[in-house]
C-alpha positions, 0 to 999 in steps of 0.5 A: 500500500503506497500510504505505508511507504516511508520516504527517505530524505537526505540526512542534513543538520536542519532536517534532523535537528528535532531528533538530535545531532548530525555528526560530520565535518562539513560545516563544523567549527574547526581549528588547528591543534597539535602544533598545526598538524591536526584539524579539530572539528569541534563540538559535533554532538551533545553527549547526554548521559548524566541522568540518574547517575549514568556514565558514558559508554564507548562501544562497537556495534557490528551491524549486518545489513537488513533486507530491503525493502525494510518493514519498520515493525518496531522502534526503541528509545533511551529516555535517560541518555543520548546515543550516537552512531558513527560508522568506522568506515565510509559507509552509508546507513539508514536512520528511522526516527520519531519524536520523543513521547510516551507512544509513537504513531507510524505517521510520526516516522521519518527516514534519513539516508546517512551518507559516507562520512556522517553519523548521528546522535539521538537526543534522549527519548527519541524513538528510533529503529535499531541500527540499519547498515546498508549493503554490507556489514558495518562497524559503528562506534556507539557512544551511549549511557551506562548505569542504573535505571531503565534506559530502554523502551520498545514500541511494536507497531500493529501489523497493519500500521507498519511502514516500509522503507526502500533503499535501492543503491546505498553504495551511491550515497554521498554527503548532501 
């Protein structure tokens, strides 16, 4: 059914702002460090993990590509902290998000194509699909919250409410 197709948008800072931060060098504040041998791309994303005595975790997630078209059957959120995904290689990936709230409607979903060289940081409480690698297995550096408290909520859509996403040629994704 055409109404259940979720369009895929290019990932830009402006479009993604309601959900968190886009992590990329393009357009970032930059300055030289290390006696001029290194350029620092500064303050790319907020890491918010302190709620309830939390601490920062640095992880690697190894994600297998999911079959396309992808049926979005569920989303999750982390109410106590942000969660960032940065591919460790130049690989595009798919991002599916919805605004924070107690529940989520399928009409709230938005899909973004992250180009090679981009990452995302979900703000606390933002609904999102688990990581979606495209085309090949991809390792992601993941920065999120550890510590006490329940920092995971999942929401499963009824079968008739599920949205479908299609990416035809992920290898051609380039930065917007």
